[in-house]
PDB file of N, H, CA, C and O in Angstrom:
ATOM      1  N   UNK A   1      -0.616  -2.841   9.775  1.00  0.00           N
ATOM      2  CA  UNK A   1      -1.145  -2.404   8.501  1.00  0.00           C
ATOM      3  C   UNK A   1      -2.662  -2.544   8.551  1.00  0.00           C
ATOM      4  O   UNK A   1      -3.201  -3.564   8.980  1.00  0.00           O
ATOM      5  N   UNK A   2      -3.328  -1.490   8.098  1.00  0.00           N
ATOM      6  H   UNK A   2      -2.890  -0.662   7.749  1.00  0.00           H
ATOM      7  CA  UNK A   2      -4.775  -1.512   7.986  1.00  0.00           C
ATOM      8  C   UNK A   2      -5.131  -1.232   6.536  1.00  0.00           C
ATOM      9  O   UNK A   2      -4.668  -0.251   5.954  1.00  0.00           O
ATOM     10  N   UNK A   3      -5.959  -2.099   5.953  1.00  0.00           N
ATOM     11  H   UNK A   3      -6.335  -2.896   6.426  1.00  0.00           H
ATOM     12  CA  UNK A   3      -6.361  -1.947   4.558  1.00  0.00           C
ATOM     13  C   UNK A   3      -7.846  -1.601   4.533  1.00  0.00           C
ATOM     14  O   UNK A   3      -8.665  -2.333   5.087  1.00  0.00           O
ATOM     15  N   UNK A   4      -8.192  -0.488   3.893  1.00  0.00           N
ATOM     16  H   UNK A   4      -7.526   0.107   3.443  1.00  0.00           H
ATOM     17  CA  UNK A   4      -9.577  -0.053   3.765  1.00  0.00           C
ATOM     18  C   UNK A   4      -9.950   0.024   2.284  1.00  0.00           C
ATOM     19  O   UNK A   4      -9.376   0.823   1.544  1.00  0.00           O
ATOM     20  N   UNK A   5     -10.903  -0.793   1.848  1.00  0.00           N
ATOM     21  H   UNK A   5     -11.370  -1.442   2.449  1.00  0.00           H
ATOM     22  CA  UNK A   5     -11.404  -0.608   0.480  1.00  0.00           C
ATOM     23  C   UNK A   5     -12.176   0.719   0.431  1.00  0.00           C
ATOM     24  O   UNK A   5     -12.974   1.010   1.322  1.00  0.00           O
ATOM     25  N   UNK A   6     -11.937   1.503  -0.593  1.00  0.00           N
ATOM     26  H   UNK A   6     -11.289   1.267  -1.316  1.00  0.00           H
ATOM     27  CA  UNK A   6     -12.684   2.740  -0.797  1.00  0.00           C
ATOM     28  C   UNK A   6     -13.323   2.679  -2.172  1.00  0.00           C
ATOM     29  O   UNK A   6     -13.129   1.698  -2.890  1.00  0.00           O
ATOM     30  N   UNK A   7     -14.074   3.691  -2.559  1.00  0.00           N
ATOM     31  H   UNK A   7     -14.231   4.488  -1.975  1.00  0.00           H
ATOM     32  CA  UNK A   7     -14.864   3.633  -3.789  1.00  0.00           C
ATOM     33  C   UNK A   7     -14.045   3.301  -5.036  1.00  0.00           C
ATOM     34  O   UNK A   7     -12.836   3.529  -5.087  1.00  0.00           O
ATOM     35  N   UNK A   8     -14.727   2.766  -6.024  1.00  0.00           N
ATOM     36  H   UNK A   8     -15.708   2.581  -5.982  1.00  0.00           H
ATOM     37  CA  UNK A   8     -14.162   2.440  -7.340  1.00  0.00           C
ATOM     38  C   UNK A   8     -13.039   1.411  -7.287  1.00  0.00           C
ATOM     39  O   UNK A   8     -12.156   1.430  -8.144  1.00  0.00           O
ATOM     40  N   UNK A   9     -13.049   0.515  -6.305  1.00  0.00           N
ATOM     41  H   UNK A   9     -13.766   0.500  -5.608  1.00  0.00           H
ATOM     42  CA  UNK A   9     -12.047  -0.543  -6.225  1.00  0.00           C
ATOM     43  C   UNK A   9     -10.692  -0.092  -5.724  1.00  0.00           C
ATOM     44  O   UNK A   9      -9.722  -0.847  -5.805  1.00  0.00           O
ATOM     45  N   UNK A  10     -10.604   1.118  -5.210  1.00  0.00           N
ATOM     46  H   UNK A  10     -11.391   1.731  -5.144  1.00  0.00           H
ATOM     47  CA  UNK A  10      -9.345   1.634  -4.699  1.00  0.00           C
ATOM     48  C   UNK A  10      -9.140   1.211  -3.246  1.00  0.00           C
ATOM     49  O   UNK A  10     -10.072   0.763  -2.577  1.00  0.00           O
ATOM     50  N   UNK A  11      -7.909   1.362  -2.775  1.00  0.00           N
ATOM     51  H   UNK A  11      -7.153   1.726  -3.319  1.00  0.00           H
ATOM     52  CA  UNK A  11      -7.583   0.987  -1.399  1.00  0.00           C
ATOM     53  C   UNK A  11      -6.884   2.136  -0.692  1.00  0.00           C
ATOM     54  O   UNK A  11      -6.181   2.939  -1.305  1.00  0.00           O
ATOM     55  N   UNK A  12      -7.099   2.189   0.612  1.00  0.00           N
ATOM     56  H   UNK A  12      -7.671   1.536   1.110  1.00  0.00           H
ATOM     57  CA  UNK A  12      -6.341   3.080   1.494  1.00  0.00           C
ATOM     58  C   UNK A  12      -5.625   2.155   2.465  1.00  0.00           C
ATOM     59  O   UNK A  12      -6.260   1.389   3.191  1.00  0.00           O
ATOM     60  N   UNK A  13      -4.294   2.230   2.475  1.00  0.00           N
ATOM     61  H   UNK A  13      -3.778   2.852   1.885  1.00  0.00           H
ATOM     62  CA  UNK A  13      -3.479   1.359   3.321  1.00  0.00           C
ATOM     63  C   UNK A  13      -2.728   2.224   4.322  1.00  0.00           C
ATOM     64  O   UNK A  13      -1.945   3.095   3.943  1.00  0.00           O
ATOM     65  N   UNK A  14      -2.976   1.975   5.607  1.00  0.00           N
ATOM     66  H   UNK A  14      -3.612   1.267   5.915  1.00  0.00           H
ATOM     67  CA  UNK A  14      -2.318   2.707   6.682  1.00  0.00           C
ATOM     68  C   UNK A  14      -1.151   1.883   7.191  1.00  0.00           C
ATOM     69  O   UNK A  14      -1.305   0.699   7.493  1.00  0.00           O
ATOM     70  N   UNK A  15       0.023   2.508   7.288  1.00  0.00           N
ATOM     71  H   UNK A  15       0.149   3.470   7.043  1.00  0.00           H
ATOM     72  CA  UNK A  15       1.222   1.819   7.760  1.00  0.00           C
ATOM     73  C   UNK A  15       1.894   2.614   8.876  1.00  0.00           C
ATOM     74  O   UNK A  15       1.989   3.840   8.808  1.00  0.00           O
ATOM     75  N   UNK A  16       2.356   1.906   9.900  1.00  0.00           N
ATOM     76  H   UNK A  16       2.279   0.911   9.955  1.00  0.00           H
ATOM     77  CA  UNK A  16       3.156   2.517  10.960  1.00  0.00           C
ATOM     78  C   UNK A  16       4.598   2.625  10.465  1.00  0.00           C
ATOM     79  O   UNK A  16       4.973   1.983   9.484  1.00  0.00           O
ATOM     80  N   UNK A  17       5.395   3.435  11.144  1.00  0.00           N
ATOM     81  H   UNK A  17       5.090   3.957  11.941  1.00  0.00           H
ATOM     82  CA  UNK A  17       6.786   3.643  10.729  1.00  0.00           C
ATOM     83  C   UNK A  17       7.570   2.340  10.611  1.00  0.00           C
ATOM     84  O   UNK A  17       8.323   2.159   9.654  1.00  0.00           O
ATOM     85  N   UNK A  18       7.403   1.432  11.571  1.00  0.00           N
ATOM     86  H   UNK A  18       6.791   1.580  12.349  1.00  0.00           H
ATOM     87  CA  UNK A  18       8.149   0.174  11.509  1.00  0.00           C
ATOM     88  C   UNK A  18       7.699  -0.692  10.337  1.00  0.00           C
ATOM     89  O   UNK A  18       8.501  -1.452   9.794  1.00  0.00           O
ATOM     90  N   UNK A  19       6.439  -0.592   9.939  1.00  0.00           N
ATOM     91  H   UNK A  19       5.788   0.026  10.380  1.00  0.00           H
ATOM     92  CA  UNK A  19       5.946  -1.376   8.803  1.00  0.00           C
ATOM     93  C   UNK A  19       6.502  -0.852   7.478  1.00  0.00           C
ATOM     94  O   UNK A  19       6.694  -1.623   6.538  1.00  0.00           O
ATOM     95  N   UNK A  20       6.758   0.437   7.403  1.00  0.00           N
ATOM     96  H   UNK A  20       6.602   1.064   8.167  1.00  0.00           H
ATOM     97  CA  UNK A  20       7.342   1.013   6.191  1.00  0.00           C
ATOM     98  C   UNK A  20       8.698   0.360   5.925  1.00  0.00           C
ATOM     99  O   UNK A  20       8.997  -0.038   4.799  1.00  0.00           O
ATOM    100  N   UNK A  21       9.502   0.257   6.962  1.00  0.00           N
ATOM    101  H   UNK A  21       9.259   0.581   7.877  1.00  0.00           H
ATOM    102  CA  UNK A  21      10.814  -0.383   6.832  1.00  0.00           C
ATOM    103  C   UNK A  21      10.668  -1.879   6.598  1.00  0.00           C
ATOM    104  O   UNK A  21      11.374  -2.455   5.770  1.00  0.00           O
ATOM    105  N   UNK A  22       9.754  -2.504   7.325  1.00  0.00           N
ATOM    106  H   UNK A  22       9.180  -2.036   7.997  1.00  0.00           H
ATOM    107  CA  UNK A  22       9.517  -3.950   7.214  1.00  0.00           C
ATOM    108  C   UNK A  22       9.163  -4.358   5.781  1.00  0.00           C
ATOM    109  O   UNK A  22       9.624  -5.395   5.305  1.00  0.00           O
ATOM    110  N   UNK A  23       8.351  -3.556   5.094  1.00  0.00           N
ATOM    111  H   UNK A  23       7.976  -2.714   5.481  1.00  0.00           H
ATOM    112  CA  UNK A  23       7.937  -3.854   3.722  1.00  0.00           C
ATOM    113  C   UNK A  23       8.947  -3.368   2.688  1.00  0.00           C
ATOM    114  O   UNK A  23       8.759  -3.610   1.496  1.00  0.00           O
ATOM    115  N   UNK A  24      10.000  -2.697   3.106  1.00  0.00           N
ATOM    116  H   UNK A  24      10.152  -2.500   4.075  1.00  0.00           H
ATOM    117  CA  UNK A  24      11.018  -2.213   2.170  1.00  0.00           C
ATOM    118  C   UNK A  24      10.536  -1.068   1.308  1.00  0.00           C
ATOM    119  O   UNK A  24      10.924  -0.962   0.145  1.00  0.00           O
ATOM    120  N   UNK A  25       9.693  -0.205   1.861  1.00  0.00           N
ATOM    121  H   UNK A  25       9.378  -0.291   2.806  1.00  0.00           H
ATOM    122  CA  UNK A  25       9.115   0.869   1.059  1.00  0.00           C
ATOM    123  C   UNK A  25      10.069   2.022   0.815  1.00  0.00           C
ATOM    124  O   UNK A  25       9.759   2.928   0.041  1.00  0.00           O
ATOM    125  N   UNK A  26      11.217   2.005   1.457  1.00  0.00           N
ATOM    126  H   UNK A  26      11.470   1.269   2.086  1.00  0.00           H
ATOM    127  CA  UNK A  26      12.199   3.055   1.194  1.00  0.00           C
ATOM    128  C   UNK A  26      12.985   2.765  -0.082  1.00  0.00           C
ATOM    129  O   UNK A  26      13.787   3.597  -0.506  1.00  0.00           O
ATOM    130  N   UNK A  27      12.774   1.606  -0.701  1.00  0.00           N
ATOM    131  H   UNK A  27      12.123   0.930  -0.356  1.00  0.00           H
ATOM    132  CA  UNK A  27      13.436   1.227  -1.951  1.00  0.00           C
ATOM    133  C   UNK A  27      12.899   2.088  -3.095  1.00  0.00           C
ATOM    134  O   UNK A  27      11.706   2.036  -3.393  1.00  0.00           O
ATOM    135  N   UNK A  28      13.745   2.866  -3.727  1.00  0.00           N
ATOM    136  H   UNK A  28      14.715   2.909  -3.485  1.00  0.00           H
ATOM    137  CA  UNK A  28      13.310   3.797  -4.770  1.00  0.00           C
ATOM    138  C   UNK A  28      12.812   3.097  -6.033  1.00  0.00           C
ATOM    139  O   UNK A  28      12.171   3.734  -6.868  1.00  0.00           O
ATOM    140  N   UNK A  29      13.087   1.816  -6.191  1.00  0.00           N
ATOM    141  H   UNK A  29      13.608   1.298  -5.513  1.00  0.00           H
ATOM    142  CA  UNK A  29      12.628   1.093  -7.386  1.00  0.00           C
ATOM    143  C   UNK A  29      11.178   0.657  -7.282  1.00  0.00           C
ATOM    144  O   UNK A  29      10.599   0.226  -8.279  1.00  0.00           O
ATOM    145  N   UNK A  30      10.579   0.755  -6.109  1.00  0.00           N
ATOM    146  H   UNK A  30      11.050   1.105  -5.299  1.00  0.00           H
ATOM    147  CA  UNK A  30       9.162   0.427  -5.951  1.00  0.00           C
ATOM    148  C   UNK A  30       8.868  -1.044  -5.737  1.00  0.00           C
ATOM    149  O   UNK A  30       7.702  -1.438  -5.743  1.00  0.00           O
ATOM    150  N   UNK A  31       9.886  -1.866  -5.549  1.00  0.00           N
ATOM    151  H   UNK A  31      10.833  -1.545  -5.544  1.00  0.00           H
ATOM    152  CA  UNK A  31       9.674  -3.304  -5.382  1.00  0.00           C
ATOM    153  C   UNK A  31       8.813  -3.585  -4.149  1.00  0.00           C
ATOM    154  O   UNK A  31       7.880  -4.384  -4.214  1.00  0.00           O
ATOM    155  N   UNK A  32       9.121  -2.936  -3.037  1.00  0.00           N
ATOM    156  H   UNK A  32       9.879  -2.286  -2.985  1.00  0.00           H
ATOM    157  CA  UNK A  32       8.355  -3.137  -1.809  1.00  0.00           C
ATOM    158  C   UNK A  32       6.923  -2.682  -1.948  1.00  0.00           C
ATOM    159  O   UNK A  32       6.017  -3.315  -1.407  1.00  0.00           O
ATOM    160  N   UNK A  33       6.699  -1.588  -2.667  1.00  0.00           N
ATOM    161  H   UNK A  33       7.435  -1.073  -3.106  1.00  0.00           H
ATOM    162  CA  UNK A  33       5.346  -1.074  -2.864  1.00  0.00           C
ATOM    163  C   UNK A  33       4.518  -2.077  -3.648  1.00  0.00           C
ATOM    164  O   UNK A  33       3.378  -2.360  -3.278  1.00  0.00           O
ATOM    165  N   UNK A  34       5.066  -2.615  -4.714  1.00  0.00           N
ATOM    166  H   UNK A  34       5.992  -2.386  -5.015  1.00  0.00           H
ATOM    167  CA  UNK A  34       4.324  -3.599  -5.524  1.00  0.00           C
ATOM    168  C   UNK A  34       3.979  -4.838  -4.701  1.00  0.00           C
ATOM    169  O   UNK A  34       2.867  -5.359  -4.784  1.00  0.00           O
ATOM    170  N   UNK A  35       4.939  -5.302  -3.910  1.00  0.00           N
ATOM    171  H   UNK A  35       5.842  -4.878  -3.842  1.00  0.00           H
ATOM    172  CA  UNK A  35       4.704  -6.483  -3.073  1.00  0.00           C
ATOM    173  C   UNK A  35       3.614  -6.196  -2.036  1.00  0.00           C
ATOM    174  O   UNK A  35       2.734  -7.028  -1.814  1.00  0.00           O
ATOM    175  N   UNK A  36       3.669  -5.025  -1.405  1.00  0.00           N
ATOM    176  H   UNK A  36       4.383  -4.349  -1.585  1.00  0.00           H
ATOM    177  CA  UNK A  36       2.667  -4.632  -0.417  1.00  0.00           C
ATOM    178  C   UNK A  36       1.285  -4.516  -1.049  1.00  0.00           C
ATOM    179  O   UNK A  36       0.304  -4.991  -0.476  1.00  0.00           O
ATOM    180  N   UNK A  37       1.194  -3.893  -2.218  1.00  0.00           N
ATOM    181  H   UNK A  37       1.991  -3.507  -2.683  1.00  0.00           H
ATOM    182  CA  UNK A  37      -0.098  -3.713  -2.883  1.00  0.00           C
ATOM    183  C   UNK A  37      -0.695  -5.062  -3.266  1.00  0.00           C
ATOM    184  O   UNK A  37      -1.894  -5.272  -3.083  1.00  0.00           O
ATOM    185  N   UNK A  38       0.105  -5.970  -3.788  1.00  0.00           N
ATOM    186  H   UNK A  38       1.079  -5.799  -3.937  1.00  0.00           H
ATOM    187  CA  UNK A  38      -0.411  -7.315  -4.116  1.00  0.00           C
ATOM    188  C   UNK A  38      -0.961  -7.998  -2.867  1.00  0.00           C
ATOM    189  O   UNK A  38      -2.025  -8.616  -2.910  1.00  0.00           O
ATOM    190  N   UNK A  39      -0.236  -7.884  -1.760  1.00  0.00           N
ATOM    191  H   UNK A  39       0.627  -7.382  -1.725  1.00  0.00           H
ATOM    192  CA  UNK A  39      -0.674  -8.483  -0.493  1.00  0.00           C
ATOM    193  C   UNK A  39      -1.991  -7.852  -0.028  1.00  0.00           C
ATOM    194  O   UNK A  39      -2.917  -8.564   0.361  1.00  0.00           O
ATOM    195  N   UNK A  40      -2.075  -6.529  -0.069  1.00  0.00           N
ATOM    196  H   UNK A  40      -1.323  -5.950  -0.385  1.00  0.00           H
ATOM    197  CA  UNK A  40      -3.284  -5.823   0.374  1.00  0.00           C
ATOM    198  C   UNK A  40      -4.482  -6.164  -0.502  1.00  0.00           C
ATOM    199  O   UNK A  40      -5.581  -6.379   0.010  1.00  0.00           O
ATOM    200  N   UNK A  41      -4.284  -6.215  -1.814  1.00  0.00           N
ATOM    201  H   UNK A  41      -3.392  -6.040  -2.230  1.00  0.00           H
ATOM    202  CA  UNK A  41      -5.374  -6.568  -2.719  1.00  0.00           C
ATOM    203  C   UNK A  41      -5.891  -7.969  -2.430  1.00  0.00           C
ATOM    204  O   UNK A  41      -7.102  -8.190  -2.387  1.00  0.00           O
ATOM    205  N   UNK A  42      -4.993  -8.903  -2.235  1.00  0.00           N
ATOM    206  H   UNK A  42      -4.010  -8.724  -2.270  1.00  0.00           H
ATOM    207  CA  UNK A  42      -5.425 -10.273  -1.957  1.00  0.00           C
ATOM    208  C   UNK A  42      -6.135 -10.354  -0.610  1.00  0.00           C
ATOM    209  O   UNK A  42      -7.043 -11.167  -0.440  1.00  0.00           O
ATOM    210  N   UNK A  43      -5.730  -9.516   0.357  1.00  0.00           N
ATOM    211  H   UNK A  43      -4.993  -8.855   0.219  1.00  0.00           H
ATOM    212  CA  UNK A  43      -6.370  -9.518   1.682  1.00  0.00           C
ATOM    213  C   UNK A  43      -7.834  -9.084   1.612  1.00  0.00           C
ATOM    214  O   UNK A  43      -8.646  -9.511   2.434  1.00  0.00           O
ATOM    215  N   UNK A  44      -8.177  -8.238   0.637  1.00  0.00           N
ATOM    216  H   UNK A  44      -7.518  -7.891  -0.031  1.00  0.00           H
ATOM    217  CA  UNK A  44      -9.564  -7.789   0.501  1.00  0.00           C
ATOM    218  C   UNK A  44     -10.279  -8.486  -0.656  1.00  0.00           C
ATOM    219  O   UNK A  44     -11.391  -8.102  -1.018  1.00  0.00           O
ATOM    220  N   UNK A  45      -9.647  -9.508  -1.238  1.00  0.00           N
ATOM    221  H   UNK A  45      -8.744  -9.820  -0.944  1.00  0.00           H
ATOM    222  CA  UNK A  45     -10.285 -10.305  -2.288  1.00  0.00           C
ATOM    223  C   UNK A  45     -10.317  -9.644  -3.656  1.00  0.00           C
ATOM    224  O   UNK A  45     -11.180  -9.970  -4.472  1.00  0.00           O
ATOM    225  N   UNK A  46      -9.406  -8.729  -3.926  1.00  0.00           N
ATOM    226  H   UNK A  46      -8.705  -8.464  -3.264  1.00  0.00           H
ATOM    227  CA  UNK A  46      -9.324  -8.095  -5.241  1.00  0.00           C
ATOM    228  C   UNK A  46      -8.115  -8.620  -5.993  1.00  0.00           C
ATOM    229  O   UNK A  46      -7.140  -9.073  -5.394  1.00  0.00           O
ATOM    230  N   UNK A  47      -8.194  -8.551  -7.317  1.00  0.00           N
ATOM    231  H   UNK A  47      -8.986  -8.182  -7.804  1.00  0.00           H
ATOM    232  CA  UNK A  47      -7.069  -8.977  -8.141  1.00  0.00           C
ATOM    233  C   UNK A  47      -6.228  -7.775  -8.531  1.00  0.00           C
ATOM    234  O   UNK A  47      -6.719  -6.649  -8.610  1.00  0.00           O
ATOM    235  N   UNK A  48      -4.971  -8.032  -8.767  1.00  0.00           N
ATOM    236  H   UNK A  48      -4.572  -8.947  -8.703  1.00  0.00           H
ATOM    237  CA  UNK A  48      -4.044  -6.989  -9.181  1.00  0.00           C
ATOM    238  C   UNK A  48      -4.281  -6.630 -10.642  1.00  0.00           C
ATOM    239  O   UNK A  48      -4.477  -7.511 -11.480  1.00  0.00           O
ATOM    240  N   UNK A  49      -4.264  -5.347 -10.943  1.00  0.00           N
ATOM    241  H   UNK A  49      -4.105  -4.631 -10.263  1.00  0.00           H
ATOM    242  CA  UNK A  49      -4.402  -4.871 -12.321  1.00  0.00           C
ATOM    243  C   UNK A  49      -3.014  -4.768 -12.944  1.00  0.00           C
ATOM    244  O   UNK A  49      -2.028  -4.613 -12.223  1.00  0.00           O
ATOM    245  N   UNK A  50      -2.918  -4.852 -14.273  1.00  0.00           N
ATOM    246  H   UNK A  50      -3.719  -4.978 -14.859  1.00  0.00           H
ATOM    247  CA  UNK A  50      -1.608  -4.747 -14.922  1.00  0.00           C
ATOM    248  C   UNK A  50      -0.923  -3.406 -14.639  1.00  0.00           C
ATOM    249  O   UNK A  50       0.301  -3.345 -14.529  1.00  0.00           O
ATOM    250  N   UNK A  51      -1.704  -2.348 -14.522  1.00  0.00           N
ATOM    251  H   UNK A  51      -2.699  -2.398 -14.611  1.00  0.00           H
ATOM    252  CA  UNK A  51      -1.146  -1.029 -14.222  1.00  0.00           C
ATOM    253  C   UNK A  51      -1.923  -0.453 -13.053  1.00  0.00           C
ATOM    254  O   UNK A  51      -3.154  -0.422 -13.050  1.00  0.00           O
ATOM    255  N   UNK A  52      -1.173  -0.001 -12.066  1.00  0.00           N
ATOM    256  H   UNK A  52      -0.173  -0.027 -12.069  1.00  0.00           H
ATOM    257  CA  UNK A  52      -1.799   0.604 -10.905  1.00  0.00           C
ATOM    258  C   UNK A  52      -1.079   1.899 -10.571  1.00  0.00           C
ATOM    259  O   UNK A  52       0.083   2.095 -10.927  1.00  0.00           O
ATOM    260  N   UNK A  53      -1.775   2.756  -9.899  1.00  0.00           N
ATOM    261  H   UNK A  53      -2.719   2.597  -9.610  1.00  0.00           H
ATOM    262  CA  UNK A  53      -1.227   4.009  -9.441  1.00  0.00           C
ATOM    263  C   UNK A  53      -1.217   3.986  -7.932  1.00  0.00           C
ATOM    264  O   UNK A  53      -2.200   3.573  -7.318  1.00  0.00           O
ATOM    265  N   UNK A  54      -0.128   4.419  -7.316  1.00  0.00           N
ATOM    266  H   UNK A  54       0.671   4.755  -7.815  1.00  0.00           H
ATOM    267  CA  UNK A  54      -0.039   4.442  -5.856  1.00  0.00           C
ATOM    268  C   UNK A  54       0.614   5.751  -5.428  1.00  0.00           C
ATOM    269  O   UNK A  54       1.535   6.249  -6.076  1.00  0.00           O
ATOM    270  N   UNK A  55       0.113   6.293  -4.323  1.00  0.00           N
ATOM    271  H   UNK A  55      -0.635   5.888  -3.798  1.00  0.00           H
ATOM    272  CA  UNK A  55       0.676   7.513  -3.757  1.00  0.00           C
ATOM    273  C   UNK A  55       0.881   7.307  -2.266  1.00  0.00           C
ATOM    274  O   UNK A  55      -0.045   6.922  -1.553  1.00  0.00           O
ATOM    275  N   UNK A  56       2.095   7.564  -1.797  1.00  0.00           N
ATOM    276  H   UNK A  56       2.848   7.877  -2.377  1.00  0.00           H
ATOM    277  CA  UNK A  56       2.400   7.474  -0.370  1.00  0.00           C
ATOM    278  C   UNK A  56       2.353   8.869   0.227  1.00  0.00           C
ATOM    279  O   UNK A  56       3.003   9.790  -0.268  1.00  0.00           O
ATOM    280  N   UNK A  57       1.577   9.017   1.297  1.00  0.00           N
ATOM    281  H   UNK A  57       1.049   8.269   1.699  1.00  0.00           H
ATOM    282  CA  UNK A  57       1.436  10.310   1.965  1.00  0.00           C
ATOM    283  C   UNK A  57       1.894  10.141   3.404  1.00  0.00           C
ATOM    284  O   UNK A  57       1.335   9.322   4.134  1.00  0.00           O
ATOM    285  N   UNK A  58       2.909  10.903   3.829  1.00  0.00           N
ATOM    286  H   UNK A  58       3.363  11.568   3.236  1.00  0.00           H
ATOM    287  CA  UNK A  58       3.364  10.789   5.219  1.00  0.00           C
ATOM    288  C   UNK A  58       2.301  11.332   6.172  1.00  0.00           C
ATOM    289  O   UNK A  58       1.691  12.370   5.916  1.00  0.00           O
ATOM    290  N   UNK A  59       2.094  10.623   7.257  1.00  0.00           N
ATOM    291  H   UNK A  59       2.589   9.779   7.465  1.00  0.00           H
ATOM    292  CA  UNK A  59       1.223  11.056   8.342  1.00  0.00           C
ATOM    293  C   UNK A  59       1.978  10.830   9.641  1.00  0.00           C
ATOM    294  O   UNK A  59       2.982  10.119   9.665  1.00  0.00           O
ATOM    295  N   UNK A  60       1.502  11.424  10.703  1.00  0.00           N
ATOM    296  H   UNK A  60       0.686  12.001  10.683  1.00  0.00           H
ATOM    297  CA  UNK A  60       2.175  11.256  11.995  1.00  0.00           C
ATOM    298  C   UNK A  60       2.215   9.782  12.375  1.00  0.00           C
ATOM    299  O   UNK A  60       1.176   9.128  12.468  1.00  0.00           O
ATOM    300  N   UNK A  61       3.418   9.264  12.593  1.00  0.00           N
ATOM    301  H   UNK A  61       4.262   9.795  12.518  1.00  0.00           H
ATOM    302  CA  UNK A  61       3.583   7.884  13.015  1.00  0.00           C
ATOM    303  C   UNK A  61       3.665   6.884  11.881  1.00  0.00           C
ATOM    304  O   UNK A  61       3.726   5.682  12.139  1.00  0.00           O
ATOM    305  N   UNK A  62       3.668   7.339  10.616  1.00  0.00           N
ATOM    306  H   UNK A  62       3.618   8.315  10.407  1.00  0.00           H
ATOM    307  CA  UNK A  62       3.749   6.393   9.497  1.00  0.00           C
ATOM    308  C   UNK A  62       3.370   7.036   8.178  1.00  0.00           C
ATOM    309  O   UNK A  62       3.806   8.145   7.869  1.00  0.00           O
ATOM    310  N   UNK A  63       2.552   6.330   7.396  1.00  0.00           N
ATOM    311  H   UNK A  63       2.198   5.429   7.647  1.00  0.00           H
ATOM    312  CA  UNK A  63       2.097   6.874   6.120  1.00  0.00           C
ATOM    313  C   UNK A  63       0.788   6.208   5.724  1.00  0.00           C
ATOM    314  O   UNK A  63       0.391   5.186   6.283  1.00  0.00           O
ATOM    315  N   UNK A  64       0.135   6.812   4.752  1.00  0.00           N
ATOM    316  H   UNK A  64       0.457   7.643   4.298  1.00  0.00           H
ATOM    317  CA  UNK A  64      -1.035   6.208   4.134  1.00  0.00           C
ATOM    318  C   UNK A  64      -0.684   6.041   2.655  1.00  0.00           C
ATOM    319  O   UNK A  64      -0.112   6.937   2.034  1.00  0.00           O
ATOM    320  N   UNK A  65      -1.032   4.898   2.115  1.00  0.00           N
ATOM    321  H   UNK A  65      -1.497   4.170   2.620  1.00  0.00           H
ATOM    322  CA  UNK A  65      -0.775   4.574   0.721  1.00  0.00           C
ATOM    323  C   UNK A  65      -2.115   4.481   0.022  1.00  0.00           C
ATOM    324  O   UNK A  65      -2.955   3.663   0.395  1.00  0.00           O
ATOM    325  N   UNK A  66      -2.322   5.309  -0.988  1.00  0.00           N
ATOM    326  H   UNK A  66      -1.639   5.974  -1.291  1.00  0.00           H
ATOM    327  CA  UNK A  66      -3.550   5.279  -1.770  1.00  0.00           C
ATOM    328  C   UNK A  66      -3.281   4.526  -3.063  1.00  0.00           C
ATOM    329  O   UNK A  66      -2.343   4.850  -3.792  1.00  0.00           O
ATOM    330  N   UNK A  67      -4.100   3.524  -3.346  1.00  0.00           N
ATOM    331  H   UNK A  67      -4.862   3.261  -2.753  1.00  0.00           H
ATOM    332  CA  UNK A  67      -3.918   2.687  -4.539  1.00  0.00           C
ATOM    333  C   UNK A  67      -5.190   2.727  -5.354  1.00  0.00           C
ATOM    334  O   UNK A  67      -5.270   2.094  -6.406  1.00  0.00           O
TER     335      UNK A  67
END
């Protein structure tokens, strides 16, 4: 997993295929996504907001998650 802070406090998170499964991102309820985003935010020293928007975009070999 690679976490890149981008403008306006947003994040770009790159995940390999095995990491998608490891984090449970195939769960349609979004539990894995919330857990991953909290982890990524803490890794870059940001706090979690009460409401966040996330978009998963498939890329070759995994996905990118925009938060």
